[in-house]
A tleap script that builds the chain and sets N, CA, C and O, in Angstrom:
source leaprc.protein.ff14SB
mol = sequence {
  NMET ALA VAL GLY TYR PHE ALA ASP VAL VAL
  PHE SER THR SER ASP LYS LYS ILE LEU SER
  PHE ARG ASP PHE LYS LEU SER ALA SER SER
  SER TRP GLY GLU HIE LYS ARG ASN GLY LYS
  LYS PRO GLU TRP GLU PHE LEU GLY ALA ASN
  ALA GLU LYS VAL SER PHE THR ILE ILE LEU
  ASP ALA ASN PHE GLY ILE ASN PRO ARG LYS
  GLU ILE GLU LYS LEU THR GLY TYR VAL GLU
  SER GLY ILE ILE CYS PRO LEU VAL ILE GLY
  GLY GLN ARG VAL GLY GLY ARG TRP ARG VAL
  THR ALA LEU SER SER ALA TRP GLY HIE ILE
  MET ASN ASP GLY LYS LEU VAL LYS ALA SER
  ALA SER ILE THR LEU GLU GLU TYR CGLU
}
set mol.1.N position { 0.863 -1.203 0.007 }
set mol.1.CA position { 0.000 0.001 -0.011 }
set mol.1.C position { 0.897 1.238 0.034 }
set mol.1.O position { 1.791 1.345 0.873 }
set mol.2.N position { 0.632 2.181 -0.902 }
set mol.2.CA position { 1.400 3.389 -0.978 }
set mol.2.C position { 1.030 4.356 0.123 }
set mol.2.O position { -0.140 4.666 0.347 }
set mol.3.N position { 2.075 4.828 0.814 }
set mol.3.CA position { 1.863 5.828 1.891 }
set mol.3.C position { 2.002 7.224 1.294 }
set mol.3.O position { 1.307 8.150 1.712 }
set mol.4.N position { 2.881 7.379 0.334 }
set mol.4.CA position { 3.092 8.682 -0.281 }
set mol.4.C position { 4.305 8.622 -1.181 }
set mol.4.O position { 4.870 7.550 -1.397 }
set mol.5.N position { 4.713 9.775 -1.714 }
set mol.5.CA position { 5.835 9.827 -2.602 }
set mol.5.C position { 6.457 11.215 -2.683 }
set mol.5.O position { 5.788 12.211 -2.408 }
set mol.6.N position { 7.717 11.287 -3.053 }
set mol.6.CA position { 8.452 12.510 -3.407 }
set mol.6.C position { 9.285 12.100 -4.617 }
set mol.6.O position { 10.048 11.136 -4.554 }
set mol.7.N position { 9.135 12.845 -5.732 }
set mol.7.CA position { 9.791 12.513 -7.026 }
set mol.7.C position { 9.472 11.049 -7.295 }
set mol.7.O position { 8.305 10.660 -7.252 }
set mol.8.N position { 10.500 10.216 -7.576 }
set mol.8.CA position { 10.250 8.776 -7.859 }
set mol.8.C position { 10.549 7.882 -6.694 }
set mol.8.O position { 10.720 6.677 -6.880 }
set mol.9.N position { 10.620 8.421 -5.491 }
set mol.9.CA position { 10.712 7.678 -4.285 }
set mol.9.C position { 9.295 7.480 -3.751 }
set mol.9.O position { 8.657 8.431 -3.299 }
set mol.10.N position { 8.806 6.232 -3.806 }
set mol.10.CA position { 7.473 5.883 -3.343 }
set mol.10.C position { 7.559 5.217 -1.970 }
set mol.10.O position { 8.182 4.166 -1.819 }
set mol.11.N position { 6.964 5.804 -1.027 }
set mol.11.CA position { 6.898 5.278 0.341 }
set mol.11.C position { 5.748 4.306 0.353 }
set mol.11.O position { 4.603 4.689 0.114 }
set mol.12.N position { 6.054 2.982 0.644 }
set mol.12.CA position { 5.017 2.014 0.600 }
set mol.12.C position { 5.311 0.837 1.550 }
set mol.12.O position { 6.440 0.657 2.006 }
set mol.13.N position { 4.308 0.074 1.823 }
set mol.13.CA position { 4.448 -1.119 2.642 }
set mol.13.C position { 3.701 -2.224 1.937 }
set mol.13.O position { 2.566 -2.035 1.499 }
set mol.14.N position { 4.330 -3.375 1.825 }
set mol.14.CA position { 3.708 -4.570 1.295 }
set mol.14.C position { 4.410 -5.784 1.857 }
set mol.14.O position { 5.362 -5.652 2.626 }
set mol.15.N position { 3.951 -6.968 1.481 }
set mol.15.CA position { 4.608 -8.168 1.990 }
set mol.15.C position { 5.935 -8.381 1.291 }
set mol.15.O position { 6.702 -9.232 1.743 }
set mol.16.N position { 6.263 -7.675 0.230 }
set mol.16.CA position { 7.528 -7.832 -0.521 }
set mol.16.C position { 8.498 -6.661 -0.334 }
set mol.16.O position { 9.708 -6.818 -0.493 }
set mol.17.N position { 7.965 -5.507 0.000 }
set mol.17.CA position { 8.832 -4.306 0.062 }
set mol.17.C position { 8.262 -3.307 1.062 }
set mol.17.O position { 7.063 -3.037 1.121 }
set mol.18.N position { 9.222 -2.764 1.863 }
set mol.18.CA position { 8.831 -1.746 2.802 }
set mol.18.C position { 9.832 -0.558 2.628 }
set mol.18.O position { 11.033 -0.715 2.847 }
set mol.19.N position { 9.327 0.580 2.247 }
set mol.19.CA position { 10.121 1.818 2.212 }
set mol.19.C position { 9.311 2.867 2.950 }
set mol.19.O position { 8.311 3.383 2.451 }
set mol.20.N position { 9.769 3.161 4.140 }
set mol.20.CA position { 8.987 4.040 4.996 }
set mol.20.C position { 9.854 5.164 5.631 }
set mol.20.O position { 11.069 5.189 5.438 }
set mol.21.N position { 9.262 6.027 6.336 }
set mol.21.CA position { 9.965 7.113 6.981 }
set mol.21.C position { 9.476 7.253 8.421 }
set mol.21.O position { 8.445 6.711 8.818 }
set mol.22.N position { 10.254 7.994 9.167 }
set mol.22.CA position { 9.906 8.282 10.576 }
set mol.22.C position { 10.323 9.707 10.905 }
set mol.22.O position { 11.014 10.360 10.122 }
set mol.23.N position { 9.901 10.177 12.058 }
set mol.23.CA position { 10.241 11.511 12.565 }
set mol.23.C position { 9.902 12.620 11.574 }
set mol.23.O position { 10.691 13.546 11.390 }
set mol.24.N position { 8.742 12.536 10.936 }
set mol.24.CA position { 8.315 13.600 10.000 }
set mol.24.C position { 8.020 14.878 10.737 }
set mol.24.O position { 7.226 14.902 11.678 }
set mol.25.N position { 8.663 15.939 10.306 }
set mol.25.CA position { 8.475 17.283 10.982 }
set mol.25.C position { 8.175 18.311 9.892 }
set mol.25.O position { 8.832 18.357 8.852 }
set mol.26.N position { 7.171 19.124 10.165 }
set mol.26.CA position { 6.835 20.221 9.267 }
set mol.26.C position { 6.911 21.519 10.108 }
set mol.26.O position { 6.294 21.642 11.166 }
set mol.27.N position { 7.680 22.452 9.593 }
set mol.27.CA position { 7.833 23.724 10.377 }
set mol.27.C position { 7.472 24.894 9.459 }
set mol.27.O position { 7.767 24.917 8.264 }
set mol.28.N position { 6.806 25.873 10.109 }
set mol.28.CA position { 6.401 27.093 9.421 }
set mol.28.C position { 6.868 28.250 10.301 }
set mol.28.O position { 6.909 28.143 11.527 }
set mol.29.N position { 7.219 29.356 9.649 }
set mol.29.CA position { 7.622 30.554 10.400 }
set mol.29.C position { 7.271 31.807 9.597 }
set mol.29.O position { 6.873 31.727 8.435 }
set mol.30.N position { 7.425 32.948 10.232 }
set mol.30.CA position { 7.142 34.216 9.508 }
set mol.30.C position { 8.233 35.185 9.831 }
set mol.30.O position { 9.010 34.986 10.764 }
set mol.31.N position { 8.290 36.246 9.048 }
set mol.31.CA position { 9.281 37.292 9.218 }
set mol.31.C position { 8.576 38.566 9.713 }
set mol.31.O position { 7.487 38.918 9.261 }
set mol.32.N position { 9.238 39.234 10.653 }
set mol.32.CA position { 8.713 40.484 11.192 }
set mol.32.C position { 9.822 41.521 11.173 }
set mol.32.O position { 10.988 41.227 11.434 }
set mol.33.N position { 9.419 42.750 10.854 }
set mol.33.CA position { 10.396 43.845 10.897 }
set mol.33.C position { 10.176 44.650 12.176 }
set mol.33.O position { 9.044 44.907 12.586 }
set mol.34.N position { 11.302 45.044 12.798 }
set mol.34.CA position { 11.198 45.853 14.002 }
set mol.34.C position { 11.485 47.301 13.682 }
set mol.34.O position { 12.505 47.640 13.083 }
set mol.35.N position { 10.555 48.148 14.099 }
set mol.35.CA position { 10.752 49.631 13.939 }
set mol.35.C position { 11.037 50.224 15.305 }
set mol.35.O position { 10.166 50.288 16.172 }
set mol.36.N position { 12.241 50.644 15.470 }
set mol.36.CA position { 12.619 51.219 16.772 }
set mol.36.C position { 12.006 52.625 16.854 }
set mol.36.O position { 11.959 53.374 15.879 }
set mol.37.N position { 11.541 52.940 18.070 }
set mol.37.CA position { 10.958 54.252 18.301 }
set mol.37.C position { 11.606 54.895 19.499 }
set mol.37.O position { 11.840 54.226 20.506 }
set mol.38.N position { 11.898 56.162 19.418 }
set mol.38.CA position { 12.617 56.915 20.455 }
set mol.38.C position { 11.706 56.985 21.681 }
set mol.38.O position { 10.604 57.530 21.619 }
set mol.39.N position { 12.191 56.417 22.809 }
set mol.39.CA position { 11.485 56.476 24.045 }
set mol.39.C position { 10.282 55.589 24.171 }
set mol.39.O position { 9.556 55.661 25.162 }
set mol.40.N position { 10.056 54.754 23.185 }
set mol.40.CA position { 8.934 53.856 23.210 }
set mol.40.C position { 9.374 52.403 22.862 }
set mol.40.O position { 10.469 52.161 22.352 }
set mol.41.N position { 8.508 51.509 23.150 }
set mol.41.CA position { 8.796 50.118 22.731 }
set mol.41.C position { 8.752 50.029 21.209 }
set mol.41.O position { 8.083 50.839 20.569 }
set mol.42.N position { 9.439 49.079 20.627 }
set mol.42.CA position { 9.444 48.943 19.187 }
set mol.42.C position { 8.030 48.554 18.665 }
set mol.42.O position { 7.198 47.968 19.358 }
set mol.43.N position { 7.849 48.926 17.417 }
set mol.43.CA position { 6.605 48.534 16.759 }
set mol.43.C position { 6.956 47.490 15.744 }
set mol.43.O position { 7.987 47.597 15.081 }
set mol.44.N position { 6.115 46.463 15.601 }
set mol.44.CA position { 6.408 45.322 14.729 }
set mol.44.C position { 5.534 45.349 13.489 }
set mol.44.O position { 4.352 45.692 13.523 }
set mol.45.N position { 6.176 44.969 12.388 }
set mol.45.CA position { 5.431 44.913 11.115 }
set mol.45.C position { 5.573 43.488 10.545 }
set mol.45.O position { 6.685 42.984 10.387 }
set mol.46.N position { 4.432 42.849 10.239 }
set mol.46.CA position { 4.477 41.552 9.634 }
set mol.46.C position { 4.934 41.672 8.197 }
set mol.46.O position { 4.326 42.390 7.403 }
set mol.47.N position { 6.024 40.958 7.855 }
set mol.47.CA position { 6.581 41.017 6.485 }
set mol.47.C position { 6.122 39.905 5.600 }
set mol.47.O position { 6.128 40.036 4.376 }
set mol.48.N position { 5.716 38.797 6.204 }
set mol.48.CA position { 5.216 37.671 5.391 }
set mol.48.C position { 5.697 36.323 5.929 }
set mol.48.O position { 6.493 36.242 6.865 }
set mol.49.N position { 5.199 35.313 5.322 }
set mol.49.CA position { 5.527 33.926 5.673 }
set mol.49.C position { 6.871 33.527 5.095 }
set mol.49.O position { 7.196 33.918 3.974 }
set mol.50.N position { 7.649 32.769 5.823 }
set mol.50.CA position { 8.862 32.170 5.259 }
set mol.50.C position { 8.535 30.835 4.621 }
set mol.50.O position { 7.453 30.294 4.845 }
set mol.51.N position { 9.406 30.321 3.869 }
set mol.51.CA position { 9.217 29.001 3.233 }
set mol.51.C position { 9.108 27.966 4.326 }
set mol.51.O position { 9.867 27.998 5.295 }
set mol.52.N position { 8.159 27.037 4.177 }
set mol.52.CA position { 7.988 25.922 5.146 }
set mol.52.C position { 9.155 24.959 4.933 }
set mol.52.O position { 9.791 24.932 3.880 }
set mol.53.N position { 9.403 24.183 5.963 }
set mol.53.CA position { 10.489 23.182 5.860 }
set mol.53.C position { 9.871 21.810 6.372 }
set mol.53.O position { 9.040 21.760 7.279 }
set mol.54.N position { 10.329 20.782 5.743 }
set mol.54.CA position { 9.968 19.413 6.158 }
set mol.54.C position { 11.265 18.622 6.310 }
set mol.54.O position { 12.212 18.759 5.536 }
set mol.55.N position { 11.256 17.777 7.362 }
set mol.55.CA position { 12.392 16.848 7.528 }
set mol.55.C position { 11.869 15.524 7.974 }
set mol.55.O position { 10.864 15.460 8.682 }
set mol.56.N position { 12.530 14.451 7.574 }
set mol.56.CA position { 12.168 13.121 7.996 }
set mol.56.C position { 13.340 12.182 7.697 }
set mol.56.O position { 14.278 12.535 6.982 }
set mol.57.N position { 13.259 10.984 8.263 }
set mol.57.CA position { 14.299 9.997 8.077 }
set mol.57.C position { 13.687 8.807 7.377 }
set mol.57.O position { 12.675 8.253 7.804 }
set mol.58.N position { 14.333 8.431 6.284 }
set mol.58.CA position { 13.908 7.232 5.489 }
set mol.58.C position { 14.665 6.056 5.950 }
set mol.58.O position { 15.878 6.127 6.143 }
set mol.59.N position { 13.956 4.928 6.141 }
set mol.59.CA position { 14.549 3.656 6.589 }
set mol.59.C position { 14.846 2.838 5.308 }
set mol.59.O position { 13.968 2.621 4.473 }
set mol.60.N position { 16.092 2.403 5.188 }
set mol.60.CA position { 16.538 1.659 3.973 }
set mol.60.C position { 17.098 0.331 4.429 }
set mol.60.O position { 18.185 0.297 5.005 }
set mol.61.N position { 16.410 -0.746 4.198 }
set mol.61.CA position { 16.770 -2.085 4.723 }
set mol.61.C position { 16.627 -3.146 3.563 }
set mol.61.O position { 15.537 -3.370 3.037 }
set mol.62.N position { 17.724 -3.748 3.217 }
set mol.62.CA position { 17.717 -4.767 2.126 }
set mol.62.C position { 16.854 -5.955 2.523 }
set mol.62.O position { 16.370 -6.664 1.641 }
set mol.63.N position { 16.647 -6.198 3.784 }
set mol.63.CA position { 15.774 -7.268 4.243 }
set mol.63.C position { 14.335 -7.044 3.907 }
set mol.63.O position { 13.526 -7.970 3.962 }
set mol.64.N position { 14.000 -5.805 3.554 }
set mol.64.CA position { 12.634 -5.429 3.175 }
set mol.64.C position { 12.515 -5.015 1.730 }
set mol.64.O position { 11.645 -4.228 1.359 }
set mol.65.N position { 13.431 -5.573 0.895 }
set mol.65.CA position { 13.336 -5.387 -0.579 }
set mol.65.C position { 13.859 -4.085 -1.147 }
set mol.65.O position { 13.520 -3.686 -2.261 }
set mol.66.N position { 14.710 -3.419 -0.336 }
set mol.66.CA position { 15.263 -2.092 -0.752 }
set mol.66.C position { 16.772 -2.259 -0.995 }
set mol.66.O position { 17.424 -3.036 -0.298 }
set mol.67.N position { 17.311 -1.558 -1.945 }
set mol.67.CA position { 18.761 -1.494 -2.150 }
set mol.67.C position { 19.188 -0.152 -1.542 }
set mol.67.O position { 19.066 0.898 -2.173 }
set mol.68.N position { 19.694 -0.211 -0.298 }
set mol.68.CA position { 20.031 1.063 0.400 }
set mol.68.C position { 21.028 1.978 -0.358 }
set mol.68.O position { 20.865 3.197 -0.394 }
set mol.69.N position { 22.041 1.363 -0.949 }
set mol.69.CA position { 23.023 2.194 -1.622 }
set mol.69.C position { 22.441 2.899 -2.815 }
set mol.69.O position { 22.737 4.070 -3.056 }
set mol.70.N position { 21.593 2.185 -3.586 }
set mol.70.CA position { 20.986 2.788 -4.771 }
set mol.70.C position { 20.024 3.889 -4.364 }
set mol.70.O position { 19.961 4.925 -5.026 }
set mol.71.N position { 19.273 3.688 -3.288 }
set mol.71.CA position { 18.351 4.778 -2.828 }
set mol.71.C position { 19.143 6.038 -2.340 }
set mol.71.O position { 18.748 7.172 -2.611 }
set mol.72.N position { 20.257 5.799 -1.622 }
set mol.72.CA position { 21.068 6.936 -1.181 }
set mol.72.C position { 21.624 7.699 -2.356 }
set mol.72.O position { 21.629 8.930 -2.347 }
set mol.73.N position { 22.106 6.975 -3.398 }
set mol.73.CA position { 22.592 7.644 -4.590 }
set mol.73.C position { 21.501 8.434 -5.298 }
set mol.73.O position { 21.760 9.520 -5.817 }
set mol.74.N position { 20.273 7.894 -5.324 }
set mol.74.CA position { 19.162 8.579 -5.941 }
set mol.74.C position { 18.876 9.893 -5.191 }
set mol.74.O position { 18.730 10.952 -5.802 }
set mol.75.N position { 18.802 9.800 -3.896 }
set mol.75.CA position { 18.556 10.975 -3.043 }
set mol.75.C position { 19.661 12.050 -3.173 }
set mol.75.O position { 19.399 13.252 -3.210 }
set mol.76.N position { 20.884 11.555 -3.240 }
set mol.76.CA position { 21.994 12.487 -3.445 }
set mol.76.C position { 21.854 13.203 -4.791 }
set mol.76.O position { 22.186 14.383 -4.903 }
set mol.77.N position { 21.382 12.519 -5.771 }
set mol.77.CA position { 21.133 13.127 -7.084 }
set mol.77.C position { 20.131 14.224 -6.974 }
set mol.77.O position { 20.263 15.238 -7.659 }
set mol.78.N position { 19.104 14.070 -6.121 }
set mol.78.CA position { 18.089 15.110 -5.949 }
set mol.78.C position { 18.726 16.383 -5.382 }
set mol.78.O position { 18.379 17.492 -5.787 }
set mol.79.N position { 19.648 16.213 -4.453 }
set mol.79.CA position { 20.334 17.340 -3.781 }
set mol.79.C position { 21.190 18.058 -4.835 }
set mol.79.O position { 21.170 19.286 -4.918 }
set mol.80.N position { 21.915 17.320 -5.609 }
set mol.80.CA position { 22.901 17.889 -6.542 }
set mol.80.C position { 22.259 18.441 -7.832 }
set mol.80.O position { 22.855 19.286 -8.500 }
set mol.81.N position { 21.072 17.980 -8.179 }
set mol.81.CA position { 20.468 18.451 -9.451 }
set mol.81.C position { 19.442 19.561 -9.212 }
set mol.81.O position { 19.028 20.207 -10.174 }
set mol.82.N position { 19.018 19.807 -7.972 }
set mol.82.CA position { 18.060 20.868 -7.719 }
set mol.82.C position { 16.645 20.505 -8.106 }
set mol.82.O position { 15.863 21.390 -8.453 }
set mol.83.N position { 16.280 19.204 -8.059 }
set mol.83.CA position { 14.970 18.760 -8.419 }
set mol.83.C position { 13.887 19.441 -7.529 }
set mol.83.O position { 14.083 19.679 -6.337 }
set mol.84.N position { 12.752 19.735 -8.176 }
set mol.84.CA position { 11.623 20.371 -7.451 }
set mol.84.C position { 10.398 19.535 -7.730 }
set mol.84.O position { 10.035 19.333 -8.889 }
set mol.85.N position { 9.733 19.029 -6.656 }
set mol.85.CA position { 8.610 18.071 -6.839 }
set mol.85.C position { 7.640 18.309 -5.695 }
set mol.85.O position { 7.966 18.893 -4.662 }
set mol.86.N position { 6.403 17.814 -5.942 }
set mol.86.CA position { 5.443 17.786 -4.837 }
set mol.86.C position { 5.763 16.671 -3.853 }
set mol.86.O position { 6.422 15.693 -4.207 }
set mol.87.N position { 5.308 16.816 -2.648 }
set mol.87.CA position { 5.388 15.775 -1.610 }
set mol.87.C position { 3.985 15.383 -1.320 }
set mol.87.O position { 3.149 16.229 -1.004 }
set mol.88.N position { 3.701 14.078 -1.424 }
set mol.88.CA position { 2.353 13.608 -1.197 }
set mol.88.C position { 2.422 12.534 -0.092 }
set mol.88.O position { 3.195 11.580 -0.180 }
set mol.89.N position { 1.590 12.720 0.949 }
set mol.89.CA position { 1.478 11.778 2.012 }
set mol.89.C position { -0.020 11.470 2.196 }
set mol.89.O position { -0.844 12.375 2.323 }
set mol.90.N position { -0.340 10.191 2.207 }
set mol.90.CA position { -1.749 9.816 2.409 }
set mol.90.C position { -2.692 10.343 1.316 }
set mol.90.O position { -3.861 10.631 1.573 }
set mol.91.N position { -2.174 10.460 0.129 }
set mol.91.CA position { -3.009 10.874 -1.044 }
set mol.91.C position { -3.208 12.433 -1.078 }
set mol.91.O position { -3.902 12.940 -1.959 }
set mol.92.N position { -2.625 13.145 -0.162 }
set mol.92.CA position { -2.789 14.596 -0.121 }
set mol.92.C position { -1.459 15.301 -0.245 }
set mol.92.O position { -0.485 14.887 0.385 }
set mol.93.N position { -1.389 16.341 -1.029 }
set mol.93.CA position { -0.171 17.124 -1.132 }
set mol.93.C position { 0.111 17.805 0.169 }
set mol.93.O position { -0.796 18.269 0.859 }
set mol.94.N position { 1.395 17.863 0.504 }
set mol.94.CA position { 1.861 18.654 1.677 }
set mol.94.C position { 2.419 19.909 1.121 }
set mol.94.O position { 3.451 19.871 0.451 }
set mol.95.N position { 1.779 21.048 1.368 }
set mol.95.CA position { 2.223 22.323 0.845 }
set mol.95.C position { 2.233 22.372 -0.655 }
set mol.95.O position { 1.436 21.689 -1.299 }
set mol.96.N position { 3.133 23.179 -1.246 }
set mol.96.CA position { 3.267 23.297 -2.671 }
set mol.96.C position { 4.280 22.325 -3.260 }
set mol.96.O position { 4.130 21.106 -3.173 }
set mol.97.N position { 5.301 22.897 -3.854 }
set mol.97.CA position { 6.385 22.049 -4.373 }
set mol.97.C position { 7.612 22.244 -3.505 }
set mol.97.O position { 7.790 23.298 -2.893 }
set mol.98.N position { 8.459 21.226 -3.453 }
set mol.98.CA position { 9.609 21.232 -2.509 }
set mol.98.C position { 10.922 20.984 -3.234 }
set mol.98.O position { 10.960 20.349 -4.288 }
set mol.99.N position { 12.017 21.509 -2.636 }
set mol.99.CA position { 13.364 21.267 -3.134 }
set mol.99.C position { 14.111 20.629 -1.967 }
set mol.99.O position { 13.841 20.917 -0.801 }
set mol.100.N position { 15.081 19.734 -2.318 }
set mol.100.CA position { 15.878 19.050 -1.302 }
set mol.100.C position { 17.038 19.982 -0.967 }
set mol.100.O position { 17.820 20.350 -1.843 }
set mol.101.N position { 17.142 20.355 0.291 }
set mol.101.CA position { 18.241 21.246 0.684 }
set mol.101.C position { 19.355 20.510 1.455 }
set mol.101.O position { 20.482 21.000 1.527 }
set mol.102.N position { 19.044 19.337 2.030 }
set mol.102.CA position { 20.100 18.638 2.774 }
set mol.102.C position { 19.772 17.133 2.818 }
set mol.102.O position { 18.608 16.733 2.848 }
set mol.103.N position { 20.834 16.319 2.821 }
set mol.103.CA position { 20.738 14.913 2.954 }
set mol.103.C position { 21.895 14.384 3.786 }
set mol.103.O position { 23.055 14.735 3.568 }
set mol.104.N position { 21.557 13.539 4.737 }
set mol.104.CA position { 22.594 12.918 5.535 }
set mol.104.C position { 22.259 11.455 5.671 }
set mol.104.O position { 21.137 11.107 6.037 }
set mol.105.N position { 23.224 10.582 5.379 }
set mol.105.CA position { 22.933 9.159 5.462 }
set mol.105.C position { 23.794 8.497 6.543 }
set mol.105.O position { 24.936 8.890 6.779 }
set mol.106.N position { 23.216 7.492 7.185 }
set mol.106.CA position { 23.938 6.728 8.199 }
set mol.106.C position { 23.964 5.269 7.721 }
set mol.106.O position { 22.914 4.640 7.587 }
set mol.107.N position { 25.135 4.748 7.471 }
set mol.107.CA position { 25.279 3.415 6.953 }
set mol.107.C position { 25.369 2.479 8.153 }
set mol.107.O position { 26.412 2.380 8.798 }
set mol.108.N position { 24.276 1.800 8.443 }
set mol.108.CA position { 24.156 1.020 9.676 }
set mol.108.C position { 24.778 -0.337 9.634 }
set mol.108.O position { 25.422 -0.739 10.603 }
set mol.109.N position { 24.617 -1.073 8.546 }
set mol.109.CA position { 25.142 -2.441 8.508 }
set mol.109.C position { 25.731 -2.722 7.149 }
set mol.109.O position { 25.049 -2.644 6.127 }
set mol.110.N position { 27.029 -3.056 7.151 }
set mol.110.CA position { 27.738 -3.393 5.890 }
set mol.110.C position { 28.277 -4.799 6.055 }
set mol.110.O position { 28.949 -5.140 7.028 }
set mol.111.N position { 27.938 -5.612 5.032 }
set mol.111.CA position { 28.419 -7.048 5.026 }
set mol.111.C position { 29.920 -7.060 4.775 }
set mol.111.O position { 30.509 -6.054 4.380 }
set mol.112.N position { 30.534 -8.236 5.017 }
set mol.112.CA position { 32.002 -8.364 4.851 }
set mol.112.C position { 32.426 -8.198 3.418 }
set mol.112.O position { 33.611 -7.975 3.171 }
set mol.113.N position { 31.509 -8.296 2.433 }
set mol.113.CA position { 31.860 -8.098 1.016 }
set mol.113.C position { 31.652 -6.608 0.599 }
set mol.113.O position { 31.835 -6.255 -0.566 }
set mol.114.N position { 31.269 -5.754 1.572 }
set mol.114.CA position { 31.081 -4.365 1.331 }
set mol.114.C position { 29.682 -3.961 0.951 }
set mol.114.O position { 29.420 -2.782 0.713 }
set mol.115.N position { 28.767 -4.925 0.889 }
set mol.115.CA position { 27.367 -4.614 0.500 }
set mol.115.C position { 26.674 -3.923 1.687 }
set mol.115.O position { 26.674 -4.410 2.818 }
set mol.116.N position { 26.088 -2.764 1.365 }
set mol.116.CA position { 25.319 -2.023 2.360 }
set mol.116.C position { 23.935 -2.724 2.504 }
set mol.116.O position { 23.186 -2.861 1.538 }
set mol.117.N position { 23.645 -3.143 3.706 }
set mol.117.CA position { 22.413 -3.894 3.978 }
set mol.117.C position { 21.346 -3.021 4.647 }
set mol.117.O position { 20.161 -3.122 4.331 }
set mol.118.N position { 21.785 -2.160 5.578 }
set mol.118.CA position { 20.815 -1.359 6.277 }
set mol.118.C position { 21.403 0.064 6.477 }
set mol.118.O position { 22.562 0.232 6.854 }
set mol.119.N position { 20.566 1.054 6.214 }
set mol.119.CA position { 20.963 2.438 6.339 }
set mol.119.C position { 19.723 3.297 6.641 }
set mol.119.O position { 18.583 2.832 6.615 }
set mol.120.N position { 20.007 4.554 6.923 }
set mol.120.CA position { 18.914 5.523 7.032 }
set mol.120.C position { 19.385 6.804 6.328 }
set mol.120.O position { 20.581 7.075 6.219 }
set mol.121.N position { 18.435 7.552 5.871 }
set mol.121.CA position { 18.767 8.800 5.226 }
set mol.121.C position { 17.880 9.893 5.754 }
set mol.121.O position { 16.658 9.817 5.629 }
set mol.122.N position { 18.476 10.913 6.344 }
set mol.122.CA position { 17.719 12.077 6.853 }
set mol.122.C position { 17.711 13.165 5.758 }
set mol.122.O position { 18.737 13.578 5.218 }
set mol.123.N position { 16.522 13.570 5.494 }
set mol.123.CA position { 16.328 14.509 4.300 }
set mol.123.C position { 15.598 15.750 4.780 }
set mol.123.O position { 14.678 15.669 5.593 }
set mol.124.N position { 16.013 16.881 4.274 }
set mol.124.CA position { 15.365 18.159 4.558 }
set mol.124.C position { 14.874 18.776 3.230 }
set mol.124.O position { 15.625 18.934 2.268 }
set mol.125.N position { 13.598 19.106 3.237 }
set mol.125.CA position { 12.963 19.757 2.099 }
set mol.125.C position { 12.616 21.161 2.459 }
set mol.125.O position { 12.286 21.438 3.612 }
set mol.126.N position { 12.681 22.087 1.486 }
set mol.126.CA position { 12.220 23.441 1.758 }
set mol.126.C position { 11.226 23.812 0.621 }
set mol.126.O position { 11.432 23.490 -0.550 }
set mol.127.N position { 10.189 24.473 1.017 }
set mol.127.CA position { 9.139 24.865 0.079 }
set mol.127.C position { 9.761 25.735 -0.999 }
set mol.127.O position { 10.536 26.646 -0.709 }
set mol.128.N position { 9.411 25.442 -2.251 }
set mol.128.CA position { 9.950 26.192 -3.401 }
set mol.128.C position { 8.993 27.310 -3.780 }
set mol.128.O position { 9.419 28.413 -4.121 }
set mol.129.N position { 7.691 27.019 -3.720 }
set mol.129.CA position { 6.703 28.050 -4.058 }
set mol.129.C position { 5.422 27.801 -3.337 }
set mol.129.O position { 4.468 28.563 -3.493 }
savepdb mol mol.pdb
quit
């Protein structure tokens, strides 16, 4: 069953393959301008919303039908190419379109032949529009 997707990474769970994420965080903020006033407290002006940010960790486990190294290379390509795509979770878009601003991978288990069996990838997306 598909949980969601970003670009061609499809988050899904089935009896043959599991590609999921954890620690999903969505943050929103705004910008304010401070106008200093002589002898008075400052006055604040709302300047607008900042780009939203999303971060989550993807679980990559060969025991669940995933090639961790291939997935990490694909995600690295997103960072280096500047890809911009929608993020869909549960059949609904999250915000507008997103760009990948950071990727960090942890190689958890490597076999004696050098094959990466288990890893995680922490990814940060920032709203593009």
